[in-house]
MIDRENNU-402070 format. One record per residue: residue in three letters; z, x, y of N, C-alpha, C in turn. Coordinates in steps of 0.2 Angstrom, whole numbers, plus 5000, padded with zeros to 4 digits. Layout:
<recs>
    aa    n_z    n_x    n_y   ca_z   ca_x   ca_y    c_z    c_x    c_y
   Ala      Z      X      Y      Z      X      Y      Z      X      Y
...
</recs>
This chain:
<recs>
    aa    n_z    n_x    n_y   ca_z   ca_x   ca_y    c_z    c_x    c_y
   Met   4887   4911   4955   4894   4913   4959   4898   4908   4959
   Asp   4904   4909   4958   4910   4905   4957   4913   4904   4964
   Phe   4912   4898   4967   4915   4899   4974   4921   4896   4974
   Gly   4923   4892   4969   4930   4891   4969   4935   4897   4967
   Ser   4933   4901   4962   4937   4908   4961   4937   4912   4969
   Ile   4931   4911   4972   4932   4916   4978   4936   4912   4983
   Phe   4936   4907   4984   4941   4903   4989   4948   4904   4986
   Phe   4950   4904   4979   4955   4905   4978   4958   4912   4979
   Asn   4954   4917   4978   4955   4924   4979   4957   4925   4987
   Ile   4953   4922   4990   4954   4922   4998   4961   4918   5000
   Gly   4963   4913   4997   4969   4910   4998   4975   4915   4996
   Ala   4973   4918   4990   4980   4922   4988   4980   4928   4992
   Phe   4974   4931   4995   4973   4936   4999   4978   4934   5006
   Leu   4976   4928   5009   4979   4927   5015   4986   4925   5014
   Leu   4989   4924   5008   4996   4922   5007   5000   4929   5007
   Leu   4996   4934   5003   4999   4940   5003   4999   4944   5010
   Ile   4994   4944   5014   4994   4947   5020   4999   4944   5025
   Ala   5000   4936   5025   5003   4933   5029   5011   4936   5028
   Val   5012   4936   5022   5019   4939   5021   5021   4946   5024
   Val   5017   4951   5021   5018   4958   5023   5017   4959   5031
   Val   5011   4956   5033   5011   4957   5041   5015   4954   5045
   Ile   5017   4947   5044   5022   4944   5048   5029   4948   5048
   Val   5030   4950   5042   5037   4953   5041   5037   4960   5045
   His   5031   4964   5045   5030   4970   5048   5031   4969   5057
   Glu   5027   4964   5058   5028   4962   5066   5034   4960   5068
   Phe   5038   4957   5063   5044   4955   5065   5050   4960   5066
   Gly   5048   4965   5062   5052   4971   5062   5052   4974   5070
   His   5045   4974   5072   5045   4977   5079   5048   4972   5083
   Tyr   5047   4965   5083   5050   4961   5087   5057   4961   5088
   Met   5060   4961   5081   5068   4961   5082   5070   4967   5085
   Ala   5068   4973   5084   5069   4979   5087   5069   4979   5095
   Ala   5063   4976   5097   5061   4977   5105   5066   4972   5107
   Arg   5068   4965   5104   5072   4961   5107   5080   4964   5108
   Ala   5082   4968   5103   5088   4971   5101   5089   4977   5107
   Cys   5083   4980   5109   5083   4986   5115   5082   4981   5121
   Gly   5081   4976   5122   5080   4973   5128   5074   4973   5131
   Val   5068   4973   5127   5061   4973   5129   5058   4966   5127
   Ala   5055   4963   5133   5052   4957   5133   5046   4957   5128
   Val   5045   4952   5124   5040   4952   5119   5035   4947   5122
   Glu   5029   4947   5124   5025   4943   5126   5020   4939   5122
   Val   5018   4942   5117   5014   4939   5112   5017   4942   5104
   Phe   5016   4937   5099   5018   4938   5093   5012   4936   5089
   Ser   5007   4940   5086   5001   4937   5084   5000   4939   5076
   Phe   4999   4933   5072   4997   4935   5065   4989   4935   5066
   Gly   4985   4940   5065   4979   4941   5065   4977   4944   5071
   Met   4971   4945   5072   4968   4949   5078   4963   4946   5081
   Gly   4960   4947   5087   4956   4943   5090   4958   4938   5094
   Pro   4953   4932   5096   4955   4926   5100   4960   4923   5097
   Arg   4964   4920   5101   4970   4915   5099   4967   4908   5097
   Leu   4969   4906   5091   4967   4899   5087   4971   4894   5089
   Phe   4977   4895   5088   4983   4891   5090   4990   4894   5089
   Gly   4995   4891   5092   5001   4894   5093   5005   4890   5096
   Lys   5012   4893   5099   5017   4889   5102   5021   4895   5107
   Lys   5022   4893   5112   5026   4897   5116   5034   4896   5117
   Ala   5037   4900   5114   5045   4900   5114   5048   4906   5115
   Tyr   5054   4905   5118   5058   4911   5119   5055   4917   5123
   Gly   5051   4915   5127   5047   4919   5131   5041   4923   5127
   Thr   5039   4921   5121   5034   4923   5118   5029   4919   5116
   Asp   5023   4921   5116   5017   4916   5114   5017   4918   5106
   Trp   5019   4914   5102   5019   4914   5094   5011   4912   5093
   Arg   5007   4915   5090   5000   4913   5089   4997   4916   5083
   Val   4991   4912   5080   4987   4914   5075   4981   4915   5078
   Ser   4978   4921   5076   4972   4923   5079   4966   4923   5074
   Leu   4961   4924   5076   4954   4922   5072   4954   4927   5066
   Leu   4956   4934   5067   4954   4938   5060   4961   4940   5057
   Pro   4961   4937   5052   4967   4938   5048   4968   4945   5044
   Met   4966   4950   5049   4966   4958   5046   4972   4961   5050
   Gly   4978   4959   5048   4984   4961   5052   4986   4958   5057
   Gly   4991   4961   5062   4994   4957   5068   4996   4962   5072
   Tyr   5000   4959   5077   5002   4963   5083   5008   4959   5087
   Val   5012   4964   5090   5016   4961   5095   5014   4965   5102
   Arg   5014   4961   5106   5013   4964   5113   5018   4963   5117
   Met   5022   4970   5120   5027   4969   5123   5025   4971   5131
   Glu   5030   4969   5135   5029   4969   5142   5028   4977   5144
   Gln   5022   4978   5146   5020   4985   5149   5021   4991   5144
   Glu   5017   4990   5139   5018   4994   5133   5015   5001   5134
   Thr   5010   5001   5138   5007   5008   5141   5008   5009   5148
   Pro   5008   5015   5150   5010   5018   5157   5004   5015   5161
   Thr   5005   5014   5167   4999   5013   5172   4999   5018   5177
   Glu   4994   5018   5180   4993   5023   5186   4997   5023   5191
   Asp   4999   5017   5193   5004   5016   5199   5011   5015   5197
   Ala   5012   5017   5190   5019   5018   5189   5024   5021   5193
   Ser   5022   5027   5196   5025   5031   5201   5028   5027   5207
   Ser   5023   5022   5210   5025   5020   5216   5027   5013   5214
   Lys   5026   5009   5209   5030   5002   5207   5035   5003   5202
   Pro   5040   5001   5204   5046   5001   5199   5045   4998   5193
   Leu   5047   5000   5187   5046   4997   5181   5050   4991   5180
   Ser   5049   4986   5176   5053   4981   5175   5059   4984   5170
   Pro   5064   4981   5171   5070   4983   5167   5069   4981   5159
   Thr   5065   4976   5158   5063   4973   5151   5056   4976   5148
   Ser   5053   4981   5151   5047   4983   5149   5048   4989   5145
   Phe   5044   4990   5139   5043   4994   5135   5045   5001   5138
   Gln   5040   5003   5143   5040   5010   5146   5046   5011   5150
   Ala   5051   5006   5152   5057   5008   5156   5063   5009   5150
   Lys   5061   5009   5143   5067   5010   5139   5067   5018   5137
   Pro   5072   5022   5135   5073   5029   5133   5068   5028   5128
   Arg   5066   5035   5127   5061   5037   5122   5063   5035   5114
   Trp   5070   5037   5113   5073   5036   5106   5073   5028   5106
   Gln   5074   5023   5110   5073   5016   5109   5066   5014   5107
   Arg   5061   5017   5111   5055   5015   5109   5053   5018   5102
   Leu   5056   5024   5100   5055   5026   5093   5057   5021   5088
   Ile   5062   5019   5089   5066   5014   5084   5061   5008   5084
   Ile   5059   5005   5090   5055   5000   5090   5048   5001   5087
   Val   5045   5006   5087   5039   5008   5083   5040   5009   5075
   Leu   5046   5012   5074   5047   5013   5067   5051   5007   5063
   Ala   5052   5003   5067   5056   4996   5064   5050   4992   5059
   Gly   5044   4991   5061   5039   4989   5057   5038   4991   5051
   Pro   5036   4997   5050   5036   5001   5043   5042   4999   5040
   Gly   5048   5001   5043   5054   5001   5040   5056   4994   5036
   Ile   5054   4989   5040   5056   4984   5037   5052   4981   5032
   Asn   5045   4984   5031   5042   4983   5024   5044   4986   5019
   Phe   5048   4991   5020   5051   4994   5014   5058   4990   5012
   Val   5061   4988   5017   5067   4983   5016   5064   4976   5012
   Leu   5058   4974   5014   5056   4968   5011   5056   4970   5004
   Ala   5051   4975   5002   5049   4976   4995   5056   4977   4991
   Phe   5061   4980   4994   5067   4982   4990   5071   4974   4989
   Ala   5071   4970   4994   5074   4964   4994   5071   4959   4989
   Met   5064   4960   4988   5060   4956   4983   5062   4959   4975
   Leu   5062   4966   4974   5063   4968   4968   5070   4967   4966
   Leu   5074   4968   4970   5081   4969   4967   5083   4962   4964
   Pro   5083   4956   4966   5084   4950   4962   5080   4950   4955
   Ile   5073   4952   4956   5069   4952   4950   5072   4956   4944
   Tyr   5074   4963   4946   5078   4967   4941   5084   4964   4940
   Trp   5088   4960   4944   5095   4958   4942   5095   4953   4937
   Arg   5090   4948   4937   5090   4943   4932   5087   4946   4925
   Gly   5084   4953   4926   5080   4956   4920   5074   4954   4919
   Ile   5070   4960   4918   5062   4958   4917   5060   4963   4912
   Glu   5056   4960   4908   5052   4963   4903   5047   4968   4905
   Gln   5047   4974   4901   5042   4978   4903   5040   4982   4896
   Pro   5033   4985   4897   5031   4988   4891   5035   4994   4888
   Glu   5037   4994   4882   5042   4999   4880   5038   5006   4881
   Ala   5032   5006   4881   5028   5012   4881   5029   5015   4888
   Phe   5030   5011   4893   5031   5014   4900   5037   5019   4901
   Tyr   5042   5018   4896   5048   5022   4896   5049   5026   4891
   Arg   5045   5028   4887   5045   5033   4881   5039   5037   4882
   Glu   5040   5043   4877   5034   5049   4877   5027   5044   4876
   Ala   5022   5048   4879   5016   5045   4878   5012   5046   4871
   Val   5015   5043   4866   5014   5044   4859   5008   5038   4858
   Thr   5002   5041   4856   4997   5036   4854   4995   5036   4848
   Arg   4993   5029   4846   4990   5028   4839   4983   5029   4838
   Gly   4979   5031   4843   4973   5033   4842   4969   5031   4849
   Val   4963   5033   4848   4959   5033   4854   4952   5029   4852
   Met   4950   5023   4855   4944   5019   4854   4939   5021   4858
   Val   4933   5024   4856   4927   5025   4859   4922   5019   4858
   Asp   4921   5015   4862   4917   5009   4861   4921   5005   4857
   Asp   4918   5003   4850   4922   4999   4846   4925   5003   4840
   Lys   4924   5010   4841   4926   5014   4834   4932   5019   4836
   Leu   4936   5019   4831   4942   5024   4832   4940   5031   4830
   Ser   4942   5035   4836   4940   5042   4836   4944   5045   4830
   Asp   4940   5051   4827   4945   5054   4822   4948   5061   4825
   Leu   4946   5061   4832   4950   5068   4836   4957   5067   4837
   Val   4959   5061   4837   4966   5059   4838   4969   5055   4833
   Val   4975   5057   4830   4978   5053   4824   4985   5050   4827
   Ser   4987   5045   4824   4992   5041   4826   4999   5045   4827
   Gly   5002   5045   4831   5009   5049   4832   5007   5055   4836
   Asp   5001   5057   4838   5000   5062   4843   5003   5060   4849
   Ile   5007   5065   4853   5009   5064   4859   5005   5068   4865
   Ile   5002   5063   4870   4999   5065   4875   5003   5070   4880
   Arg   5001   5075   4882   5004   5080   4885   5002   5080   4892
   Ser   4995   5080   4893   4991   5080   4898   4984   5077   4899
   Ile   4982   5074   4904   4975   5072   4904   4972   5075   4911
   Asn   4966   5078   4909   4963   5081   4915   4967   5087   4918
   Gly   4971   5090   4914   4975   5094   4918   4981   5092   4921
   Lys   4982   5086   4922   4989   5082   4924   4993   5080   4919
   Thr   4999   5082   4920   5005   5081   4915   5006   5074   4916
   Val   5008   5071   4909   5009   5064   4908   5015   5063   4904
   Arg   5021   5059   4906   5027   5058   4903   5028   5052   4899
   Asn   5024   5047   4901   5024   5041   4898   5018   5036   4898
   Trp   5017   5030   4896   5011   5026   4896   5009   5025   4903
   Lys   5014   5024   4907   5012   5022   4914   5008   5028   4917
   Asp   5010   5034   4916   5006   5040   4918   4999   5040   4915
   Val   4998   5039   4909   4992   5038   4905   4988   5034   4909
   Met   4990   5028   4910   4985   5022   4913   4983   5024   4920
   Tyr   4988   5027   4923   4986   5030   4930   4980   5035   4930
   Glu   4981   5040   4926   4976   5045   4924   4970   5043   4922
   Thr   4970   5038   4917   4963   5036   4915   4960   5032   4921
   Ala   4964   5028   4924   4961   5025   4931   4958   5029   4935
   Ile   4961   5035   4936   4958   5039   4941   4952   5042   4939
   Ala   4952   5044   4932   4946   5047   4929   4940   5042   4928
   Gly   4942   5036   4928   4937   5031   4928   4934   5030   4934
   Ala   4937   5033   4940   4935   5031   4946   4930   5036   4949
   Thr   4929   5040   4944   4924   5046   4945   4917   5044   4943
   Glu   4913   5048   4946   4905   5047   4943   4903   5049   4937
   Thr   4907   5054   4934   4906   5056   4927   4912   5056   4924
   Pro   4915   5050   4922   4922   5051   4918   4922   5053   4912
   Ile   4927   5058   4912   4928   5062   4906   4936   5062   4906
   Leu   4939   5062   4899   4946   5063   4898   4946   5069   4893
   Ala   4950   5074   4896   4952   5080   4893   4960   5080   4890
   Leu   4961   5078   4885   4967   5078   4883   4970   5084   4879
   Val   4977   5085   4881   4981   5090   4878   4986   5087   4874
   Leu   4986   5087   4866   4990   5083   4862   4995   5089   4858
   Glu   5001   5085   4857   5005   5088   4853   5005   5084   4846
   Arg   5004   5089   4841   5004   5086   4834   5009   5090   4830
   Gly   5014   5088   4829   5019   5092   4825   5021   5098   4830
   Asp   5020   5104   4826   5022   5110   4831   5016   5114   4833
   Arg   5010   5110   4834   5003   5113   4836   5002   5109   4843
   Met   4998   5112   4847   4995   5109   4853   4988   5110   4851
   Leu   4985   5103   4853   4977   5102   4852   4974   5099   4858
   Thr   4967   5100   4858   4963   5097   4863   4958   5092   4861
   Ala   4957   5087   4864   4952   5082   4863   4948   5080   4869
   Thr   4942   5080   4869   4939   5079   4876   4934   5072   4875
   Phe   4934   5067   4879   4930   5061   4878   4926   5060   4884
   Asp   4919   5060   4883   4914   5058   4888   4912   5051   4889
   Gly   4913   5050   4895   4913   5042   4897   4904   5041   4898
   Asn   4900   5046   4897   4894   5044   4898   4891   5041   4905
   Gly   4894   5043   4910   4892   5040   4917   4895   5033   4917
   Gly   4900   5031   4913   4903   5024   4914   4900   5020   4907
   Lys   4896   5022   4904   4892   5018   4899   4896   5018   4892
   Thr   4900   5022   4891   4904   5023   4886   4911   5021   4887
   Arg   4914   5016   4884   4922   5013   4885   4926   5017   4880
   Ile   4930   5020   4884   4936   5024   4881   4942   5021   4882
   Arg   4947   5020   4876   4953   5016   4878   4958   5020   4873
   Leu   4964   5023   4876   4969   5025   4873   4974   5020   4872
   Leu   4975   5020   4865   4980   5016   4862   4987   5019   4862
   Pro   4992   5015   4864   4999   5016   4864   5002   5016   4857
   Leu   5007   5019   4854   5010   5017   4848   5015   5013   4849
   Tyr   5019   5013   4855   5024   5008   4856   5020   5002   4859
   Thr   5022   4996   4856   5019   4990   4858   5024   4985   4860
   Gly   5031   4986   4859   5036   4982   4861   5037   4981   4869
   Thr   5042   4978   4870   5044   4977   4877   5052   4979   4877
   Val   5054   4981   4883   5061   4982   4884   5064   4977   4891
   Val   5069   4976   4891   5072   4972   4896   5075   4977   4901
   Leu   5073   4977   4908   5076   4981   4912   5081   4977   4917
   Gly   5086   4980   4921   5090   4978   4926   5096   4974   4922
   Thr   5097   4968   4924   5102   4963   4921   5109   4964   4925
   Ser   5110   4971   4927   5116   4972   4930   5114   4974   4938
   Phe   5118   4973   4942   5117   4975   4949   5115   4982   4950
   Thr   5120   4986   4947   5118   4993   4949   5112   4995   4946
   Glu   5110   4993   4940   5104   4995   4936   5098   4992   4940
   Ala   5098   4985   4942   5094   4983   4946   5092   4987   4952
   Trp   5097   4989   4957   5097   4993   4962   5093   4999   4960
   Arg   5095   5003   4955   5091   5009   4953   5084   5008   4951
   Gln   5083   5002   4948   5076   5001   4946   5072   4999   4952
   Ala   5074   4994   4956   5071   4993   4962   5069   5000   4966
   Trp   5073   5004   4967   5071   5010   4971   5067   5014   4966
   Arg   5066   5014   4959   5063   5018   4956   5054   5015   4957
   Glu   5054   5008   4957   5048   5006   4958   5044   5007   4965
   Met   5048   5007   4970   5046   5009   4976   5043   5016   4977
   Gly   5048   5020   4974   5047   5027   4974   5041   5029   4970
   Glu   5039   5025   4964   5033   5026   4960   5028   5025   4964
   Ala   5027   5018   4968   5022   5017   4972   5020   5021   4978
   Ile   5025   5024   4981   5024   5029   4987   5020   5035   4983
   Thr   5024   5038   4977   5021   5045   4974   5013   5043   4973
   Met   5012   5037   4970   5006   5036   4967   5000   5035   4973
   Gln   5003   5032   4978   4998   5031   4983   4997   5038   4987
   Leu   5002   5043   4988   5001   5049   4991   4997   5053   4986
   Asp   4997   5054   4980   4994   5057   4975   4987   5055   4976
   Ser   4985   5048   4975   4979   5046   4977   4975   5048   4983
   Leu   4978   5048   4988   4976   5050   4995   4974   5058   4994
   Lys   4978   5062   4992   4978   5069   4991   4972   5070   4987
   Arg   4971   5067   4981   4964   5067   4977   4958   5065   4981
   Ile   4958   5060   4985   4953   5058   4989   4950   5064   4994
   Val   4957   5067   4997   4955   5073   5002   4952   5078   5000
   Thr   4954   5080   4993   4952   5085   4990   4946   5084   4986
   Gly   4943   5078   4986   4936   5077   4983   4937   5076   4975
   Ser   4943   5076   4973   4944   5075   4965   4943   5068   4963
   Ile   4943   5063   4967   4940   5055   4967   4936   5055   4973
   Pro   4931   5050   4972   4928   5049   4978   4930   5044   4982
   Ala   4930   5044   4989   4932   5039   4993   4930   5032   4992
   Lys   4923   5031   4990   4920   5024   4989   4925   5021   4983
   Ser   4929   5025   4980   4932   5021   4974   4938   5018   4976
   Val   4940   5018   4983   4946   5015   4986   4944   5008   4987
   Asp   4949   5003   4985   4948   4995   4987   4951   4994   4993
   Gly   4947   4989   4996   4948   4987   5003   4950   4980   5002
   Pro   4949   4975   5008   4951   4969   5009   4949   4965   5002
   Val   4942   4966   5000   4940   4962   4994   4942   4964   4988
   Gly   4944   4970   4987   4947   4972   4981   4953   4968   4980
   Ile   4957   4970   4985   4965   4968   4987   4964   4960   4985
   Ala   4959   4956   4987   4959   4949   4986   4958   4947   4979
   Thr   4953   4950   4975   4951   4950   4969   4958   4951   4965
   Val   4962   4956   4966   4967   4957   4962   4972   4951   4963
   Ser   4974   4950   4970   4978   4945   4972   4976   4938   4968
   Gly   4971   4937   4968   4969   4931   4964   4971   4930   4958
   Gln   4970   4937   4954   4971   4937   4947   4978   4936   4946
   Ile   4981   4940   4949   4989   4940   4948   4992   4933   4950
   Leu   4989   4929   4955   4992   4923   4956   4990   4918   4951
   Arg   4984   4919   4948   4983   4915   4943   4988   4916   4936
   Glu   4990   4922   4936   4994   4923   4931   5001   4921   4931
   Ser   5003   4919   4938   5008   4916   4940   5010   4909   4939
   Arg   5003   4906   4936   5004   4899   4935   5007   4898   4928
   Thr   5006   4903   4924   5010   4903   4917   5015   4908   4916
   Glu   5015   4914   4919   5020   4918   4919   5027   4918   4924
   Gly   5026   4914   4928   5031   4913   4934   5028   4917   4940
   Trp   5032   4917   4945   5031   4920   4951   5032   4928   4952
   Val   5035   4931   4946   5038   4938   4947   5032   4942   4947
   Pro   5026   4941   4944   5020   4947   4945   5018   4946   4952
   Phe   5017   4940   4955   5014   4939   4961   5020   4943   4967
   Leu   5027   4941   4966   5031   4944   4969   5032   4952   4970
   Arg   5031   4954   4964   5031   4962   4963   5024   4964   4967
   Trp   5019   4961   4966   5012   4963   4970   5014   4963   4977
   Ile   5018   4958   4980   5019   4957   4987   5023   4964   4989
   Ala   5028   4965   4985   5032   4971   4986   5028   4978   4986
   Phe   5024   4979   4981   5020   4984   4981   5015   4985   4987
   Ile   5012   4980   4990   5008   4980   4995   5011   4982   5002
   Ser   5018   4978   5002   5022   4980   5008   5023   4987   5008
   Val   5026   4990   5002   5027   4997   5002   5021   5002   5005
   Ile   5015   5000   5002   5009   5003   5004   5007   5002   5012
   Leu   5009   4996   5014   5008   4995   5022   5013   4999   5025
   Gly   5019   4999   5023   5023   5004   5028   5022   5011   5027
   Leu   5020   5012   5021   5018   5020   5021   5012   5021   5024
   Met   5006   5019   5024   5000   5019   5028   5001   5019   5034
   Asn   5005   5014   5037   5006   5014   5045   5010   5021   5047
   Leu   5014   5024   5043   5018   5030   5045   5013   5036   5045
   Ile   5010   5037   5039   5006   5044   5038   5000   5044   5041
   Phe   4997   5039   5043   4990   5040   5047   4992   5042   5055
   Pro   4988   5048   5056   4990   5050   5063   4986   5048   5068
   Ile   4985   5041   5068   4981   5038   5074   4986   5034   5078
   Pro   4985   5036   5085   4990   5034   5089   4991   5026   5090
   Met   4986   5022   5089   4986   5015   5089   4991   5013   5083
   Leu   4992   5017   5077   4996   5015   5071   5004   5017   5073
   Asp   5008   5015   5069   5015   5017   5071   5016   5024   5069
   Gly   5014   5027   5064   5015   5035   5063   5013   5038   5068
   Gly   5006   5038   5071   5004   5041   5077   5009   5040   5082
   Leu   5010   5035   5084   5014   5032   5090   5021   5036   5089
   Ala   5023   5036   5084   5030   5040   5082   5029   5048   5083
   Val   5024   5051   5081   5022   5058   5082   5022   5059   5090
   Leu   5019   5055   5094   5018   5055   5101   5025   5055   5104
   Leu   5029   5050   5103   5035   5050   5106   5040   5055   5105
   Ile   5039   5057   5098   5044   5063   5096   5042   5070   5100
   Gly   5035   5070   5101   5033   5075   5105   5034   5075   5112
   Gln   5035   5068   5115   5037   5067   5122   5045   5068   5123
   Met   5048   5067   5117   5055   5069   5117   5057   5077   5117
   Ile   5052   5080   5114   5053   5087   5115   5051   5090   5120
   Val   5046   5088   5123   5044   5091   5130   5048   5088   5136
   Arg   5051   5082   5134   5054   5078   5140   5049   5075   5145
   Lys   5043   5073   5142   5039   5071   5148   5033   5066   5144
   Asp   5033   5060   5147   5027   5055   5145   5021   5058   5146
   Leu   5017   5055   5142   5009   5055   5142   5007   5053   5149
   Ser   5002   5055   5153   4999   5051   5158   4995   5045   5156
   Ala   4995   5040   5161   4991   5033   5160   4984   5035   5157
   Arg   4981   5041   5160   4974   5041   5158   4973   5044   5151
   Ala   4979   5049   5149   4978   5051   5142   4980   5047   5137
   Thr   4984   5042   5138   4986   5037   5134   4980   5032   5133
   His   4977   5030   5139   4971   5026   5139   4965   5029   5134
   Val   4964   5035   5135   4959   5039   5131   4961   5039   5124
   Leu   4967   5040   5121   4969   5040   5115   4969   5033   5112
   Gly   4971   5029   5116   4970   5021   5114   4963   5020   5112
   Val   4958   5022   5116   4951   5020   5115   4948   5023   5109
   Ile   4949   5030   5108   4948   5033   5102   4950   5031   5095
   Ser   4957   5028   5097   4961   5026   5090   4957   5019   5088
   Phe   4956   5015   5093   4952   5009   5092   4945   5010   5089
   Met   4942   5015   5091   4935   5016   5087   4935   5019   5081
   Leu   4941   5023   5080   4942   5026   5073   4945   5020   5068
   Ile   4948   5015   5070   4950   5010   5066   4945   5005   5065
   Val   4941   5004   5070   4935   4999   5068   4930   5002   5064
   Leu   4929   5009   5065   4924   5012   5061   4927   5012   5053
   Leu   4934   5013   5052   4937   5014   5045   4935   5008   5043
   Thr   4937   5002   5046   4938   4996   5043   4930   4994   5041
   Ile   4925   4995   5045   4918   4994   5043   4916   4998   5036
   Met   4918   5003   5037   4917   5008   5031   4921   5006   5024
   Ile   4927   5003   5024   4930   5001   5019   4928   4994   5016
   Ile   4927   4990   5021   4924   4984   5019   4917   4984   5017
   Gly   4913   4988   5020   4906   4988   5017   4906   4991   5011
   Asn   4910   4997   5010   4910   5000   5003   4913   4994   4997
   Asp   4917   4990   4999   4920   4985   4996   4915   4981   4993
   Ile   4911   4978   4998   4905   4974   4996   4900   4976   4992
   Ile   4897   4983   4994   4893   4987   4989   4895   4987   4983
   Lys   4901   4988   4981   4903   4990   4973   4902   4983   4970
   Arg   4903   4978   4973   4903   4971   4969   4897   4967   4969
   Leu   4891   4970   4973   4885   4968   4972   4881   4969   4966
</recs>
């Protein structure tokens, strides 16, 4: 076991999480302050306070478990005696529902802003990308273990993999990764060869056989260089990250790929370490793009998971309260909070446990 590599991966993971989490919570903080809400705690990490400093009426702290963070605002949840005791004008509950909604959405929102702010200058200065990502998915062959298959010839255009349409080699890499995540990896290709449509199927033999699709185009192209092109490419990369994540979730829910294939903190730490090592020779662009990708995913997952403790669940509750013009009772809010906390703890244990088991 290479402990040096493990500690390097942990350091890369902490750097990644520190950036995306602190920015996320700072979005909530700035929106709260703009709406006149007092913020009692700004924490990177969860659990007991390790160290920090009190300033501007807020306890800025680092907590024991670096698995997220939070801001705690004055009277975030309703209390049983709210009717008999007047609310503080700087409390969260005293603000109109639309302001509370803005505060809730500001965290995920600023994650998207962070990603765009990182990607825009990267593309503006110009970035080399594989040519195959932006041309038709033309292959020069398929390697089965160490042998070139005779089912596919150079110049064949891959039109679909396992029933999913592919447009370029980026789609090819995504679909082969999805297929590889299944217990019985099979690649069923639909190929265009001249004026004919052909099929070719490759069995991964339960993961024992290595199948590699080889692109015909192996050169690179430079993207960006102008502000307008950089703007477009930054939005495109963010859109692709969102589309890919939503598609992956859909396939997990429908059973197309097993939930255990999802990487958690251990997997993310491993990838973070690999990319940070590359940055030693290739510059910081790969790691900055990785931060931008994770920032987009963090913002998206906070919005779409219907758990009341997460931003998306809170937003749904607030919108519902705006429609019926009535807040949830203190008891209902407490029950939802307890259930949400238990779900998050259970989900975290399952993801980390699965992460560890996959690497044993």
